[in-house]
ChimeraX commands (.cxc) that place a marker at each C-alpha (Angstrom):
marker #1 position 69.37,112.60,-194.77 radius 0.5
marker #1 position 70.56,109.22,-195.82 radius 0.5
marker #1 position 67.51,106.75,-196.76 radius 0.5
marker #1 position 69.78,103.91,-195.29 radius 0.5
marker #1 position 68.37,103.80,-191.74 radius 0.5
marker #1 position 66.19,101.90,-189.43 radius 0.5
marker #1 position 63.29,103.43,-187.45 radius 0.5
marker #1 position 61.19,102.34,-184.72 radius 0.5
marker #1 position 58.17,103.94,-183.01 radius 0.5
marker #1 position 55.90,106.97,-183.93 radius 0.5
marker #1 position 57.64,110.03,-185.43 radius 0.5
marker #1 position 55.06,111.87,-183.16 radius 0.5
marker #1 position 56.46,110.49,-179.94 radius 0.5
marker #1 position 57.43,113.02,-177.45 radius 0.5
marker #1 position 61.09,111.80,-177.10 radius 0.5
marker #1 position 63.67,110.97,-179.75 radius 0.5
marker #1 position 66.86,108.74,-179.64 radius 0.5
marker #1 position 69.63,108.27,-182.18 radius 0.5
marker #1 position 71.75,105.06,-182.19 radius 0.5
marker #1 position 74.95,104.85,-184.03 radius 0.5
marker #1 position 76.38,101.30,-184.64 radius 0.5
marker #1 position 79.96,100.38,-184.69 radius 0.5
marker #1 position 82.15,98.69,-187.40 radius 0.5
marker #1 position 80.84,95.52,-189.12 radius 0.5
marker #1 position 77.39,96.17,-187.77 radius 0.5
marker #1 position 74.09,97.60,-189.24 radius 0.5
marker #1 position 71.30,99.78,-188.21 radius 0.5
marker #1 position 69.12,96.71,-187.52 radius 0.5
marker #1 position 71.52,95.30,-185.05 radius 0.5
marker #1 position 69.94,97.99,-182.56 radius 0.5
marker #1 position 66.70,96.30,-182.46 radius 0.5
marker #1 position 66.61,94.96,-178.78 radius 0.5
marker #1 position 67.66,98.44,-177.47 radius 0.5
marker #1 position 65.36,100.22,-179.96 radius 0.5
marker #1 position 62.17,98.21,-178.81 radius 0.5
marker #1 position 62.90,99.05,-175.18 radius 0.5
marker #1 position 63.14,102.74,-176.00 radius 0.5
marker #1 position 59.98,102.75,-177.94 radius 0.5
marker #1 position 58.34,101.12,-174.97 radius 0.5
marker #1 position 59.31,104.09,-172.93 radius 0.5
marker #1 position 57.92,106.51,-175.39 radius 0.5
marker #1 position 60.81,107.14,-177.90 radius 0.5
marker #1 position 60.98,107.49,-181.58 radius 0.5
marker #1 position 64.24,105.85,-182.43 radius 0.5
marker #1 position 66.39,106.43,-185.55 radius 0.5
marker #1 position 69.59,104.39,-186.28 radius 0.5
marker #1 position 71.52,105.29,-189.61 radius 0.5
marker #1 position 73.82,102.91,-191.45 radius 0.5
marker #1 position 77.30,104.25,-191.39 radius 0.5
marker #1 position 79.22,104.49,-194.83 radius 0.5
marker #1 position 80.26,100.99,-196.01 radius 0.5
marker #1 position 77.44,99.30,-193.92 radius 0.5
marker #1 position 73.93,98.19,-194.39 radius 0.5
marker #1 position 74.41,97.80,-198.07 radius 0.5
marker #1 position 76.04,101.26,-198.51 radius 0.5
marker #1 position 79.45,101.72,-200.26 radius 0.5
marker #1 position 82.33,103.31,-198.73 radius 0.5
marker #1 position 84.63,105.65,-200.71 radius 0.5
marker #1 position 85.72,108.08,-198.03 radius 0.5
marker #1 position 88.05,106.74,-195.43 radius 0.5
marker #1 position 88.69,109.52,-193.13 radius 0.5
marker #1 position 86.83,109.06,-189.74 radius 0.5
marker #1 position 85.69,112.70,-190.11 radius 0.5
marker #1 position 84.11,111.59,-193.25 radius 0.5
marker #1 position 81.89,109.13,-191.47 radius 0.5
marker #1 position 80.78,111.70,-189.07 radius 0.5
marker #1 position 80.12,114.51,-191.73 radius 0.5
marker #1 position 77.98,111.70,-193.52 radius 0.5
marker #1 position 75.73,111.81,-190.44 radius 0.5
marker #1 position 75.45,115.63,-190.26 radius 0.5
marker #1 position 71.83,115.65,-192.08 radius 0.5
marker #1 position 70.45,113.91,-188.97 radius 0.5
marker #1 position 71.22,117.08,-187.08 radius 0.5
marker #1 position 69.92,119.56,-189.72 radius 0.5
marker #1 position 67.34,122.29,-188.82 radius 0.5
marker #1 position 68.27,121.98,-185.11 radius 0.5
marker #1 position 67.11,118.44,-185.00 radius 0.5
marker #1 position 67.49,117.43,-181.19 radius 0.5
marker #1 position 67.52,114.05,-179.43 radius 0.5
marker #1 position 66.86,113.14,-175.90 radius 0.5
marker #1 position 69.29,110.24,-176.20 radius 0.5
marker #1 position 72.09,109.39,-178.38 radius 0.5
marker #1 position 73.80,105.98,-177.99 radius 0.5
marker #1 position 77.01,105.04,-179.94 radius 0.5
marker #1 position 78.72,101.70,-179.86 radius 0.5
marker #1 position 82.49,101.13,-180.34 radius 0.5
marker #1 position 83.52,102.99,-183.60 radius 0.5
marker #1 position 80.08,104.58,-183.42 radius 0.5
marker #1 position 81.20,106.39,-180.30 radius 0.5
marker #1 position 83.60,108.41,-182.19 radius 0.5
marker #1 position 80.90,109.63,-184.56 radius 0.5
marker #1 position 78.85,110.53,-181.55 radius 0.5
marker #1 position 81.68,112.62,-180.04 radius 0.5
marker #1 position 82.43,114.35,-183.30 radius 0.5
marker #1 position 78.76,115.34,-183.71 radius 0.5
marker #1 position 78.13,116.75,-180.27 radius 0.5
marker #1 position 78.87,120.40,-181.41 radius 0.5
marker #1 position 75.82,120.13,-183.69 radius 0.5
marker #1 position 73.35,119.60,-181.03 radius 0.5
marker #1 position 70.99,122.37,-180.26 radius 0.5
marker #1 position 72.15,124.09,-177.03 radius 0.5
marker #1 position 68.45,124.58,-175.84 radius 0.5
marker #1 position 68.03,120.83,-175.53 radius 0.5
marker #1 position 69.43,118.53,-172.75 radius 0.5
marker #1 position 70.85,115.44,-174.30 radius 0.5
marker #1 position 71.90,112.22,-172.58 radius 0.5
marker #1 position 74.93,110.50,-174.47 radius 0.5
marker #1 position 75.81,106.82,-173.83 radius 0.5
marker #1 position 79.21,105.69,-175.22 radius 0.5
marker #1 position 79.15,101.86,-175.29 radius 0.5
marker #1 position 82.80,100.67,-175.09 radius 0.5
marker #1 position 84.41,103.71,-176.85 radius 0.5
marker #1 position 87.92,103.21,-178.42 radius 0.5
marker #1 position 88.73,106.91,-177.86 radius 0.5
marker #1 position 92.52,106.65,-178.06 radius 0.5
marker #1 position 94.24,103.76,-179.97 radius 0.5
marker #1 position 97.88,103.29,-180.89 radius 0.5
marker #1 position 98.86,102.21,-184.40 radius 0.5
marker #1 position 99.46,98.66,-183.22 radius 0.5
marker #1 position 95.89,98.65,-181.82 radius 0.5
marker #1 position 94.44,99.96,-184.97 radius 0.5
marker #1 position 96.32,97.45,-187.17 radius 0.5
marker #1 position 94.71,94.87,-184.66 radius 0.5
marker #1 position 91.23,96.24,-185.66 radius 0.5
marker #1 position 92.18,96.14,-189.15 radius 0.5
marker #1 position 93.04,92.35,-188.95 radius 0.5
marker #1 position 89.73,91.53,-187.03 radius 0.5
marker #1 position 87.70,93.32,-189.81 radius 0.5
marker #1 position 89.54,91.15,-192.58 radius 0.5
marker #1 position 88.96,87.96,-190.53 radius 0.5
marker #1 position 85.34,88.66,-189.90 radius 0.5
marker #1 position 84.46,89.57,-193.49 radius 0.5
marker #1 position 86.51,86.83,-194.98 radius 0.5
marker #1 position 84.59,84.14,-193.21 radius 0.5
marker #1 position 81.26,85.28,-192.14 radius 0.5
marker #1 position 80.08,83.23,-189.30 radius 0.5
marker #1 position 76.40,81.83,-189.24 radius 0.5
marker #1 position 73.93,82.83,-186.52 radius 0.5
marker #1 position 74.36,79.41,-185.06 radius 0.5
marker #1 position 78.18,79.82,-184.84 radius 0.5
marker #1 position 77.67,83.07,-182.93 radius 0.5
marker #1 position 75.13,81.45,-180.53 radius 0.5
marker #1 position 77.69,78.70,-179.81 radius 0.5
marker #1 position 80.29,81.30,-179.00 radius 0.5
marker #1 position 78.07,83.71,-177.16 radius 0.5
marker #1 position 75.43,82.00,-175.01 radius 0.5
marker #1 position 74.36,85.16,-173.52 radius 0.5
marker #1 position 73.22,86.41,-176.88 radius 0.5
marker #1 position 69.68,86.05,-178.19 radius 0.5
marker #1 position 69.03,84.26,-181.46 radius 0.5
marker #1 position 67.88,87.67,-182.96 radius 0.5
marker #1 position 71.09,89.40,-181.98 radius 0.5
marker #1 position 73.16,86.61,-183.47 radius 0.5
marker #1 position 71.19,86.72,-186.86 radius 0.5
marker #1 position 71.67,90.45,-186.97 radius 0.5
marker #1 position 75.28,90.21,-186.09 radius 0.5
marker #1 position 75.83,87.91,-189.09 radius 0.5
marker #1 position 73.75,90.24,-191.20 radius 0.5
marker #1 position 75.87,93.20,-190.35 radius 0.5
marker #1 position 79.15,91.42,-191.40 radius 0.5
marker #1 position 77.60,89.86,-194.59 radius 0.5
marker #1 position 76.61,93.26,-196.09 radius 0.5
marker #1 position 79.50,95.35,-195.10 radius 0.5
marker #1 position 81.46,96.87,-197.93 radius 0.5
marker #1 position 84.93,95.10,-197.70 radius 0.5
marker #1 position 86.57,98.53,-198.76 radius 0.5
marker #1 position 85.63,99.96,-195.52 radius 0.5
marker #1 position 88.76,98.32,-194.01 radius 0.5
marker #1 position 90.63,101.17,-195.51 radius 0.5
marker #1 position 89.56,103.20,-192.47 radius 0.5
marker #1 position 92.06,101.38,-190.47 radius 0.5
marker #1 position 94.78,101.47,-193.19 radius 0.5
marker #1 position 94.48,105.33,-193.55 radius 0.5
marker #1 position 93.69,106.26,-189.83 radius 0.5
marker #1 position 96.65,104.22,-187.95 radius 0.5
marker #1 position 96.38,105.98,-184.76 radius 0.5
marker #1 position 93.66,108.14,-183.41 radius 0.5
marker #1 position 92.94,110.17,-180.40 radius 0.5
marker #1 position 89.62,111.38,-179.16 radius 0.5
marker #1 position 89.65,111.51,-175.51 radius 0.5
marker #1 position 90.15,115.34,-175.68 radius 0.5
marker #1 position 86.54,115.67,-176.83 radius 0.5
marker #1 position 85.50,114.48,-173.51 radius 0.5
marker #1 position 87.40,117.06,-171.42 radius 0.5
marker #1 position 84.92,119.97,-172.24 radius 0.5
marker #1 position 81.56,118.52,-172.30 radius 0.5
marker #1 position 78.89,121.07,-173.32 radius 0.5
marker #1 position 76.64,122.16,-170.48 radius 0.5
marker #1 position 73.61,120.86,-172.18 radius 0.5
marker #1 position 75.15,117.20,-172.58 radius 0.5
marker #1 position 75.63,114.47,-170.09 radius 0.5
marker #1 position 77.68,111.56,-170.90 radius 0.5
marker #1 position 77.84,107.97,-169.66 radius 0.5
marker #1 position 80.64,105.65,-170.71 radius 0.5
marker #1 position 79.87,101.96,-170.33 radius 0.5
marker #1 position 82.99,99.66,-170.74 radius 0.5
marker #1 position 83.47,96.02,-171.17 radius 0.5
marker #1 position 85.35,94.05,-168.46 radius 0.5
marker #1 position 89.04,94.54,-168.95 radius 0.5
marker #1 position 89.50,90.70,-168.73 radius 0.5
marker #1 position 88.23,90.53,-172.29 radius 0.5
marker #1 position 91.45,91.94,-173.55 radius 0.5
marker #1 position 90.97,95.83,-173.67 radius 0.5
marker #1 position 90.52,98.29,-170.80 radius 0.5
marker #1 position 88.58,101.01,-172.46 radius 0.5
marker #1 position 88.36,103.06,-169.23 radius 0.5
marker #1 position 92.07,103.79,-169.31 radius 0.5
marker #1 position 91.75,106.63,-171.76 radius 0.5
marker #1 position 88.55,108.35,-170.18 radius 0.5
marker #1 position 89.42,111.55,-168.60 radius 0.5
marker #1 position 88.62,111.54,-164.78 radius 0.5
marker #1 position 86.94,114.37,-162.73 radius 0.5
marker #1 position 85.18,115.80,-165.70 radius 0.5
marker #1 position 81.80,117.37,-164.93 radius 0.5
marker #1 position 78.80,115.66,-166.58 radius 0.5
marker #1 position 80.85,112.36,-167.24 radius 0.5
marker #1 position 80.26,109.29,-165.47 radius 0.5
marker #1 position 82.21,106.07,-166.54 radius 0.5
marker #1 position 82.09,102.43,-165.31 radius 0.5
marker #1 position 83.22,98.88,-166.38 radius 0.5
marker #1 position 80.79,96.08,-166.49 radius 0.5
marker #1 position 82.20,93.11,-164.73 radius 0.5
marker #1 position 81.80,89.86,-166.64 radius 0.5
marker #1 position 80.44,91.75,-169.85 radius 0.5
marker #1 position 82.27,91.81,-173.21 radius 0.5
marker #1 position 82.42,94.35,-175.91 radius 0.5
marker #1 position 78.75,93.56,-176.97 radius 0.5
marker #1 position 77.19,95.22,-174.09 radius 0.5
marker #1 position 73.99,95.99,-176.03 radius 0.5
marker #1 position 73.51,92.34,-176.39 radius 0.5
marker #1 position 74.73,90.96,-173.00 radius 0.5
marker #1 position 73.67,93.81,-170.68 radius 0.5
marker #1 position 71.01,96.01,-172.18 radius 0.5
marker #1 position 69.77,96.93,-168.74 radius 0.5
marker #1 position 72.98,98.83,-168.21 radius 0.5
marker #1 position 72.23,101.02,-171.13 radius 0.5
marker #1 position 68.60,101.71,-170.13 radius 0.5
marker #1 position 69.55,102.46,-166.74 radius 0.5
marker #1 position 71.80,105.12,-167.90 radius 0.5
marker #1 position 68.79,107.00,-169.57 radius 0.5
marker #1 position 66.65,109.24,-167.38 radius 0.5
marker #1 position 63.06,107.85,-167.60 radius 0.5
marker #1 position 59.99,108.87,-165.94 radius 0.5
marker #1 position 59.53,106.65,-162.72 radius 0.5
marker #1 position 56.02,105.45,-161.96 radius 0.5
marker #1 position 54.74,106.83,-158.72 radius 0.5
marker #1 position 53.89,104.21,-156.05 radius 0.5
marker link #1:1,2 radius 0.2
marker link #1:2,3 radius 0.2
marker link #1:3,4 radius 0.2
marker link #1:4,5 radius 0.2
marker link #1:5,6 radius 0.2
marker link #1:6,7 radius 0.2
marker link #1:7,8 radius 0.2
marker link #1:8,9 radius 0.2
marker link #1:9,10 radius 0.2
marker link #1:10,11 radius 0.2
marker link #1:11,12 radius 0.2
marker link #1:12,13 radius 0.2
marker link #1:13,14 radius 0.2
marker link #1:14,15 radius 0.2
marker link #1:15,16 radius 0.2
marker link #1:16,17 radius 0.2
marker link #1:17,18 radius 0.2
marker link #1:18,19 radius 0.2
marker link #1:19,20 radius 0.2
marker link #1:20,21 radius 0.2
marker link #1:21,22 radius 0.2
marker link #1:22,23 radius 0.2
marker link #1:23,24 radius 0.2
marker link #1:24,25 radius 0.2
marker link #1:25,26 radius 0.2
marker link #1:26,27 radius 0.2
marker link #1:27,28 radius 0.2
marker link #1:28,29 radius 0.2
marker link #1:29,30 radius 0.2
marker link #1:30,31 radius 0.2
marker link #1:31,32 radius 0.2
marker link #1:32,33 radius 0.2
marker link #1:33,34 radius 0.2
marker link #1:34,35 radius 0.2
marker link #1:35,36 radius 0.2
marker link #1:36,37 radius 0.2
marker link #1:37,38 radius 0.2
marker link #1:38,39 radius 0.2
marker link #1:39,40 radius 0.2
marker link #1:40,41 radius 0.2
marker link #1:41,42 radius 0.2
marker link #1:42,43 radius 0.2
marker link #1:43,44 radius 0.2
marker link #1:44,45 radius 0.2
marker link #1:45,46 radius 0.2
marker link #1:46,47 radius 0.2
marker link #1:47,48 radius 0.2
marker link #1:48,49 radius 0.2
marker link #1:49,50 radius 0.2
marker link #1:50,51 radius 0.2
marker link #1:51,52 radius 0.2
marker link #1:52,53 radius 0.2
marker link #1:53,54 radius 0.2
marker link #1:54,55 radius 0.2
marker link #1:55,56 radius 0.2
marker link #1:56,57 radius 0.2
marker link #1:57,58 radius 0.2
marker link #1:58,59 radius 0.2
marker link #1:59,60 radius 0.2
marker link #1:60,61 radius 0.2
marker link #1:61,62 radius 0.2
marker link #1:62,63 radius 0.2
marker link #1:63,64 radius 0.2
marker link #1:64,65 radius 0.2
marker link #1:65,66 radius 0.2
marker link #1:66,67 radius 0.2
marker link #1:67,68 radius 0.2
marker link #1:68,69 radius 0.2
marker link #1:69,70 radius 0.2
marker link #1:70,71 radius 0.2
marker link #1:71,72 radius 0.2
marker link #1:72,73 radius 0.2
marker link #1:73,74 radius 0.2
marker link #1:74,75 radius 0.2
marker link #1:75,76 radius 0.2
marker link #1:76,77 radius 0.2
marker link #1:77,78 radius 0.2
marker link #1:78,79 radius 0.2
marker link #1:79,80 radius 0.2
marker link #1:80,81 radius 0.2
marker link #1:81,82 radius 0.2
marker link #1:82,83 radius 0.2
marker link #1:83,84 radius 0.2
marker link #1:84,85 radius 0.2
marker link #1:85,86 radius 0.2
marker link #1:86,87 radius 0.2
marker link #1:87,88 radius 0.2
marker link #1:88,89 radius 0.2
marker link #1:89,90 radius 0.2
marker link #1:90,91 radius 0.2
marker link #1:91,92 radius 0.2
marker link #1:92,93 radius 0.2
marker link #1:93,94 radius 0.2
marker link #1:94,95 radius 0.2
marker link #1:95,96 radius 0.2
marker link #1:96,97 radius 0.2
marker link #1:97,98 radius 0.2
marker link #1:98,99 radius 0.2
marker link #1:99,100 radius 0.2
marker link #1:100,101 radius 0.2
marker link #1:101,102 radius 0.2
marker link #1:102,103 radius 0.2
marker link #1:103,104 radius 0.2
marker link #1:104,105 radius 0.2
marker link #1:105,106 radius 0.2
marker link #1:106,107 radius 0.2
marker link #1:107,108 radius 0.2
marker link #1:108,109 radius 0.2
marker link #1:109,110 radius 0.2
marker link #1:110,111 radius 0.2
marker link #1:111,112 radius 0.2
marker link #1:112,113 radius 0.2
marker link #1:113,114 radius 0.2
marker link #1:114,115 radius 0.2
marker link #1:115,116 radius 0.2
marker link #1:116,117 radius 0.2
marker link #1:117,118 radius 0.2
marker link #1:118,119 radius 0.2
marker link #1:119,120 radius 0.2
marker link #1:120,121 radius 0.2
marker link #1:121,122 radius 0.2
marker link #1:122,123 radius 0.2
marker link #1:123,124 radius 0.2
marker link #1:124,125 radius 0.2
marker link #1:125,126 radius 0.2
marker link #1:126,127 radius 0.2
marker link #1:127,128 radius 0.2
marker link #1:128,129 radius 0.2
marker link #1:129,130 radius 0.2
marker link #1:130,131 radius 0.2
marker link #1:131,132 radius 0.2
marker link #1:132,133 radius 0.2
marker link #1:133,134 radius 0.2
marker link #1:134,135 radius 0.2
marker link #1:135,136 radius 0.2
marker link #1:136,137 radius 0.2
marker link #1:137,138 radius 0.2
marker link #1:138,139 radius 0.2
marker link #1:139,140 radius 0.2
marker link #1:140,141 radius 0.2
marker link #1:141,142 radius 0.2
marker link #1:142,143 radius 0.2
marker link #1:143,144 radius 0.2
marker link #1:144,145 radius 0.2
marker link #1:145,146 radius 0.2
marker link #1:146,147 radius 0.2
marker link #1:147,148 radius 0.2
marker link #1:148,149 radius 0.2
marker link #1:149,150 radius 0.2
marker link #1:150,151 radius 0.2
marker link #1:151,152 radius 0.2
marker link #1:152,153 radius 0.2
marker link #1:153,154 radius 0.2
marker link #1:154,155 radius 0.2
marker link #1:155,156 radius 0.2
marker link #1:156,157 radius 0.2
marker link #1:157,158 radius 0.2
marker link #1:158,159 radius 0.2
marker link #1:159,160 radius 0.2
marker link #1:160,161 radius 0.2
marker link #1:161,162 radius 0.2
marker link #1:162,163 radius 0.2
marker link #1:163,164 radius 0.2
marker link #1:164,165 radius 0.2
marker link #1:165,166 radius 0.2
marker link #1:166,167 radius 0.2
marker link #1:167,168 radius 0.2
marker link #1:168,169 radius 0.2
marker link #1:169,170 radius 0.2
marker link #1:170,171 radius 0.2
marker link #1:171,172 radius 0.2
marker link #1:172,173 radius 0.2
marker link #1:173,174 radius 0.2
marker link #1:174,175 radius 0.2
marker link #1:175,176 radius 0.2
marker link #1:176,177 radius 0.2
marker link #1:177,178 radius 0.2
marker link #1:178,179 radius 0.2
marker link #1:179,180 radius 0.2
marker link #1:180,181 radius 0.2
marker link #1:181,182 radius 0.2
marker link #1:182,183 radius 0.2
marker link #1:183,184 radius 0.2
marker link #1:184,185 radius 0.2
marker link #1:185,186 radius 0.2
marker link #1:186,187 radius 0.2
marker link #1:187,188 radius 0.2
marker link #1:188,189 radius 0.2
marker link #1:189,190 radius 0.2
marker link #1:190,191 radius 0.2
marker link #1:191,192 radius 0.2
marker link #1:192,193 radius 0.2
marker link #1:193,194 radius 0.2
marker link #1:194,195 radius 0.2
marker link #1:195,196 radius 0.2
marker link #1:196,197 radius 0.2
marker link #1:197,198 radius 0.2
marker link #1:198,199 radius 0.2
marker link #1:199,200 radius 0.2
marker link #1:200,201 radius 0.2
marker link #1:201,202 radius 0.2
marker link #1:202,203 radius 0.2
marker link #1:203,204 radius 0.2
marker link #1:204,205 radius 0.2
marker link #1:205,206 radius 0.2
marker link #1:206,207 radius 0.2
marker link #1:207,208 radius 0.2
marker link #1:208,209 radius 0.2
marker link #1:209,210 radius 0.2
marker link #1:210,211 radius 0.2
marker link #1:211,212 radius 0.2
marker link #1:212,213 radius 0.2
marker link #1:213,214 radius 0.2
marker link #1:214,215 radius 0.2
marker link #1:215,216 radius 0.2
marker link #1:216,217 radius 0.2
marker link #1:217,218 radius 0.2
marker link #1:218,219 radius 0.2
marker link #1:219,220 radius 0.2
marker link #1:220,221 radius 0.2
marker link #1:221,222 radius 0.2
marker link #1:222,223 radius 0.2
marker link #1:223,224 radius 0.2
marker link #1:224,225 radius 0.2
marker link #1:225,226 radius 0.2
marker link #1:226,227 radius 0.2
marker link #1:227,228 radius 0.2
marker link #1:228,229 radius 0.2
marker link #1:229,230 radius 0.2
marker link #1:230,231 radius 0.2
marker link #1:231,232 radius 0.2
marker link #1:232,233 radius 0.2
marker link #1:233,234 radius 0.2
marker link #1:234,235 radius 0.2
marker link #1:235,236 radius 0.2
marker link #1:236,237 radius 0.2
marker link #1:237,238 radius 0.2
marker link #1:238,239 radius 0.2
marker link #1:239,240 radius 0.2
marker link #1:240,241 radius 0.2
marker link #1:241,242 radius 0.2
marker link #1:242,243 radius 0.2
marker link #1:243,244 radius 0.2
marker link #1:244,245 radius 0.2
marker link #1:245,246 radius 0.2
marker link #1:246,247 radius 0.2
view
C-alpha cells in the first residue's frame, strides 16, 4: 500500500471509507468530507494518485492509475463507502471487481467523466496545462468561488502546486475513453449514486450515465459546479446510508 495517503479517524472504527480524488487534487483535499465521515463513526483513507501529492508519474495509462491503488483492496479489505471525484471516479469503477462480495458497499461518483471524446480530452489536457503553469493563490480561488471555504481554497492550491507536471501525459496518451459500460452491470453487493454538476456550467455529465440500471441512481445538482464536495457536501453525505437517531 502506498505511504502517500491521508487518514482520518480511528483504524478501529466500525466503518471504513475510501476517498479517491481527481486530477490536480491531492488526498488532503477531502478534508471537509472526511471530517464529516469521522463524525459519523468512519475511519477514512484517501490515497494520492500517481503524479499527485508529491508522487511522480511514470505510467500514463488510466489502468495504471487504478492498478496503483490495488493494494488498498488487498486481503479482502472492504469499505462501507467509496467516493470518487472526477478522474477518481474512473479509478473507482475499475476497482469495483476487487471488492469482497460479502460486503455491501455504497459508491458515490461525483461528476464522473465516464465517456469523453478526443476533443473533450484535449480540452482537459489544456486545462491541466493552464492550471499548473500559473498556480492560483487561495485568495484568488476564494474570489472566484465564494461558496468555497478558505480551507478548501488552500487545499485546491496545494493540490495543483505539488502535482507532477508530467501527469499531463495521461491526456495525451488516452485521447478518448469510455467507461459507461462499467455502470451497466453493477455487482449485487454495490449500490452507486452519481452526483452531477449543473449542466449550465458547461458539461452534462449525466448524458453518458445509463438509464434504468438496477442499483444505480443519478441526479444533477442545480446551481452546483464540478466541485460538489466543496459547494454541496450535504448531497454527498445524504447519499450515504447512516443510522438515524430515533425520536
